[in-house]
C-alpha positions as CSV (number, residue, x, y, z in Angstrom):
1,M,21.1,79.6,-94.2
2,Q,19.8,80.3,-97.7
3,A,16.7,81.9,-96.2
4,I,18.9,84.1,-93.9
5,Q,21.1,85.1,-96.8
6,L,18.1,86.0,-99.0
7,C,16.6,88.1,-96.2
8,I,19.8,90.0,-95.8
9,Q,20.0,90.6,-99.6
10,A,16.4,91.9,-99.5
11,V,16.8,94.4,-96.7
12,A,20.5,95.3,-96.1
13,G,23.0,96.4,-98.7
14,A,26.8,96.7,-98.6
15,G,28.0,98.8,-95.7
16,E,24.6,98.8,-94.0
17,E,24.1,97.4,-90.5
18,V,22.1,94.7,-88.8
19,L,21.8,94.5,-85.0
20,L,22.8,91.1,-83.7
21,P,22.2,90.1,-80.1
22,T,25.0,87.8,-78.9
23,P,25.8,85.0,-78.0
24,A,24.6,84.0,-81.4
25,W,25.2,81.2,-84.0
26,P,28.3,82.5,-85.8
27,N,26.8,81.9,-89.2
28,F,24.6,84.9,-88.7
29,A,27.5,87.3,-88.7
30,A,29.2,85.4,-91.4
31,A,26.2,85.6,-93.7
32,L,26.1,89.4,-93.2
33,G,29.8,89.6,-94.0
34,I,29.4,87.6,-97.2
35,M,26.7,90.0,-98.3
36,G,28.8,93.1,-97.4
37,A,26.6,94.1,-94.5
38,V,27.9,94.9,-91.1
39,P,26.9,93.0,-87.9
40,L,26.5,95.2,-84.8
41,S,26.9,92.8,-81.9
42,V,24.8,93.6,-78.8
43,P,25.9,91.4,-76.0
44,M,23.1,89.9,-73.9
45,Q,23.6,89.7,-70.1
46,F,23.6,86.7,-67.8
47,D,23.0,87.5,-64.1
48,G,23.7,84.0,-62.8
49,Q,20.1,82.9,-63.2
50,S,18.8,84.0,-66.6
51,W,19.8,85.6,-69.9
52,T,18.3,89.1,-70.7
53,L,18.4,91.4,-73.8
54,D,18.5,95.1,-72.9
55,I,16.5,97.3,-75.2
56,G,18.6,100.2,-74.0
57,A,21.7,98.4,-75.4
58,L,20.0,98.0,-78.7
59,E,19.1,101.8,-78.7
60,A,22.7,102.6,-78.0
61,A,23.9,100.6,-81.0
62,V,21.6,102.0,-83.6
63,T,23.1,104.3,-86.2
64,P,21.7,106.0,-89.4
65,R,23.0,103.0,-91.4
66,T,21.2,100.4,-89.3
67,R,18.5,98.6,-91.4
68,A,17.5,95.5,-89.5
69,L,17.4,93.6,-86.2
70,F,18.1,89.8,-86.0
71,V,16.1,87.9,-83.4
72,N,16.7,84.2,-82.8
73,S,14.2,82.8,-80.4
74,P,14.5,80.1,-79.1
75,C,18.2,80.9,-79.2
76,N,21.2,78.9,-80.3
77,P,23.3,78.7,-78.1
78,T,21.7,80.0,-74.9
79,G,18.2,78.5,-75.0
80,W,16.9,82.0,-74.3
81,V,13.2,82.5,-75.4
82,A,11.7,86.0,-75.9
83,D,8.4,86.1,-74.0
84,K,5.4,88.1,-75.3
85,S,6.4,91.3,-73.4
86,M,10.0,91.1,-74.8
87,L,8.6,90.6,-78.3
88,E,6.4,93.6,-77.9
89,A,9.3,95.7,-76.8
90,L,11.4,94.6,-79.7
91,L,8.7,95.3,-82.2
92,K,8.1,98.8,-80.7
93,F,11.9,99.4,-81.0
94,A,11.9,98.3,-84.6
95,R,8.9,100.4,-85.5
96,K,10.5,103.4,-83.8
97,H,13.7,103.1,-85.9
98,N,12.0,101.8,-89.1
99,L,14.0,98.6,-88.9
100,W,13.2,95.2,-90.5
101,I,13.1,92.3,-88.1
102,I,14.6,89.0,-89.3
103,A,13.0,86.5,-87.0
104,D,14.8,83.1,-86.9
105,E,12.3,80.6,-85.4
106,V,14.0,77.4,-86.4
107,Y,13.6,76.0,-82.9
108,N,10.1,77.2,-82.3
109,R,8.7,73.8,-81.5
110,F,11.6,72.9,-79.2
111,Y,9.9,74.8,-76.4
112,Y,9.6,73.3,-72.9
113,E,6.8,75.5,-71.6
114,G,4.1,75.0,-74.2
115,T,3.4,73.7,-77.7
116,R,5.5,76.4,-79.4
117,A,7.6,79.4,-78.4
118,P,6.1,82.9,-78.4
119,S,6.3,84.5,-81.8
120,F,6.0,87.9,-83.5
121,Y,3.1,86.2,-85.4
122,D,1.2,86.6,-82.1
123,I,1.5,90.4,-81.9
124,M,2.3,91.8,-85.3
125,E,0.2,94.0,-87.5
126,A,-0.2,93.4,-91.2
127,D,2.1,96.3,-92.2
128,D,5.0,95.4,-89.8
129,K,8.4,94.8,-91.4
130,I,9.1,91.3,-90.3
131,L,10.8,88.4,-92.2
132,F,10.4,85.0,-90.7
133,V,12.9,82.2,-91.5
134,N,12.4,78.6,-90.6
135,T,13.6,75.1,-91.7
136,F,12.7,71.4,-91.6
137,S,16.2,70.7,-90.3
138,K,15.5,71.0,-86.6
139,N,11.8,70.4,-85.8
140,W,11.6,67.4,-88.2
141,A,15.3,66.3,-88.1
142,M,15.7,66.8,-91.8
143,T,19.1,68.5,-91.7
144,G,20.5,67.0,-94.9
145,W,17.4,67.8,-96.9
146,R,18.1,71.5,-97.0
147,V,14.4,72.6,-97.0
148,G,13.3,75.8,-95.4
149,W,11.0,78.7,-95.9
150,I,10.6,82.5,-95.6
151,S,7.4,84.3,-94.6
152,A,7.4,87.8,-95.9
153,P,5.0,90.7,-96.6
154,P,3.3,90.4,-99.9
155,A,5.1,93.4,-101.2
156,L,8.3,91.5,-101.2
157,Q,7.0,88.3,-102.9
158,Q,8.5,89.2,-106.2
159,V,11.8,90.2,-104.7
160,F,12.2,86.8,-103.0
161,E,10.9,84.9,-106.1
162,N,13.7,86.6,-108.1
163,L,16.4,86.0,-105.5
164,V,15.5,82.3,-105.4
165,Q,15.4,82.1,-109.2
166,Y,18.8,83.7,-109.5
167,S,20.4,81.3,-107.0
168,T,18.9,77.8,-106.7
169,S,15.8,78.1,-108.8
170,G,13.9,76.3,-106.0
171,V,13.8,73.1,-104.0
172,A,13.8,69.7,-105.7
173,A,10.4,68.1,-106.0
174,F,11.3,65.0,-104.0
175,M,12.5,67.2,-101.1
176,Q,9.2,69.1,-101.2
177,R,7.3,65.8,-101.0
178,G,9.4,64.8,-98.0
179,A,8.5,68.1,-96.3
180,I,4.8,67.6,-97.0
181,A,5.1,64.1,-95.4
182,A,6.8,65.7,-92.3
183,L,4.0,68.3,-92.0
184,N,1.2,65.8,-92.5
185,D,2.5,62.8,-90.6
186,G,5.4,64.0,-88.4
187,E,3.7,65.3,-85.3
188,D,4.1,62.2,-83.2
189,F,7.8,62.0,-84.2
190,L,8.2,65.7,-83.3
191,K,6.6,65.3,-79.9
192,T,8.9,62.3,-79.1
193,Q,11.9,64.4,-80.1
194,I,10.9,67.3,-77.9
195,A,10.2,65.0,-74.9
196,D,13.5,63.3,-75.3
197,C,15.3,66.7,-75.4
198,H,13.4,67.9,-72.4
199,K,14.5,64.9,-70.4
200,G,18.1,65.2,-71.7
201,R,18.2,68.8,-70.6
202,D,17.2,67.9,-67.1
203,L,19.7,65.0,-66.9
204,V,22.6,67.2,-67.8
205,C,21.5,70.2,-65.7
206,D,21.0,68.0,-62.6
207,V,24.5,66.6,-62.8
208,L,26.3,69.9,-63.5
209,E,24.3,72.0,-61.0
210,A,25.2,69.4,-58.3
211,T,28.9,70.3,-58.7
212,G,28.4,73.8,-57.5
213,K,31.0,75.0,-60.0
214,V,28.9,76.1,-63.0
215,R,26.5,78.9,-63.7
216,L,23.5,78.1,-65.9
217,E,19.9,78.7,-66.8
218,R,17.8,75.7,-67.7
219,P,17.1,76.6,-71.3
220,R,13.4,77.2,-72.1
221,G,13.9,76.3,-75.7
222,A,16.2,74.9,-78.4
223,F,18.4,71.9,-77.4
224,Y,21.6,73.5,-76.1
225,L,22.9,74.1,-72.6
226,F,25.1,77.2,-72.4
227,F,26.8,77.0,-69.0
228,G,29.5,79.2,-67.4
229,L,32.6,78.1,-65.6
230,P,33.9,81.0,-63.5
231,D,37.1,79.2,-62.7
232,F,37.9,78.8,-66.4
233,P,37.5,82.1,-68.3
234,D,39.4,80.9,-71.4
235,T,36.9,78.4,-72.8
236,M,38.8,77.9,-76.0
237,E,41.6,76.3,-73.9
238,L,39.0,74.6,-71.7
239,G,37.4,72.9,-74.7
240,I,40.7,71.4,-75.7
241,R,41.4,70.2,-72.2
242,L,38.0,68.5,-71.9
243,V,38.6,66.7,-75.1
244,D,42.1,65.6,-74.1
245,D,41.2,64.8,-70.4
246,V,37.7,63.3,-70.5
247,G,36.9,62.8,-74.2
248,V,33.9,65.2,-74.3
249,A,33.7,67.8,-77.1
250,M,31.7,71.0,-76.8
251,S,31.7,74.4,-78.4
252,P,33.5,77.2,-76.6
253,G,31.4,80.3,-75.9
254,E,33.9,82.6,-77.6
255,A,32.7,81.2,-80.9
256,F,29.3,82.8,-80.4
257,G,30.4,86.4,-80.2
258,P,31.2,88.9,-77.4
259,G,28.3,87.7,-75.2
260,G,29.6,84.1,-75.1
261,A,32.9,84.6,-73.3
262,G,33.3,82.2,-70.4
263,F,30.7,79.7,-71.4
264,M,30.5,76.3,-73.1
265,R,27.7,75.0,-75.3
266,L,26.6,71.4,-74.9
267,C,24.0,69.9,-77.2
268,F,21.5,67.7,-75.4
269,A,19.8,66.3,-78.5
270,R,21.6,63.0,-77.9
271,S,20.8,59.7,-76.3
272,H,20.2,59.9,-72.6
273,D,23.0,57.3,-71.9
274,N,25.5,59.4,-73.8
275,L,24.4,62.6,-72.1
276,L,24.6,61.2,-68.6
277,D,28.0,59.7,-69.3
278,A,29.3,63.1,-70.7
279,A,27.8,65.1,-67.8
280,N,29.4,62.7,-65.2
281,R,32.8,63.0,-66.9
282,I,32.6,66.8,-66.9
283,A,31.5,66.8,-63.3
284,G,34.2,64.4,-62.2
285,W,36.8,66.5,-64.0
286,L,35.6,69.7,-62.3
287,G,35.8,67.9,-59.0
288,S,39.4,67.0,-59.6
289,Q,40.5,70.6,-60.2
290,S,41.8,72.6,-57.3
């Protein structure tokens, strides 16, 4: 979050706008609000099989005050992953409008079709205006350590050095040593985590798909399932009912912006026994509804 806030401070001032595809983690819009910038929500579309981001919708949202585009891939909450062709289209769009791209790649290793998700790193030129944010919280399960990083063009090095100096002054030495240990010795742990989440994803999807009452895309990345329930459009109310009736807590899609209405987010970075129990409880409850 500090990395995201620093990026916003660097490229978008008060009253200036940042394009934000939704559904999106709500802290993105909140970070913009804290800095006085304005989030421009651009809802993604779900056609019953997959999530898509329409470049035309981004074009329609741009104004003279737009300064940046936020891209979270793999995405929390949908699990959407921008493939190379989509990244190329987004980069072309950003170049056309002289926008910065803030690329949130915190789930880049939680990718179920390769060793890491496609990245702007794969296609960018040296002078492209891209800021990358990442963290040890997800890939290496170091959430409480609060260690992350920004990759930025050399021209902004002093800007970010000053922003860090004026806020936290840097990361404590013992945290940095923990991060080094994760990078040097954490690959086997990381692979185990990814394999466990991959299996957890399939366990949950198999059970929920068998009900015939949900709409979902098996997420290609991250560790969340964002599934739609056409018979229950008010997922704020649905979330409370599921807690009361079956003891399963999930996040309602409305929390993730305009594109999330009608969906629920389930985290499958949990033990397989817990996931199977939760999925069966949800499926049983859906079966009991007329």
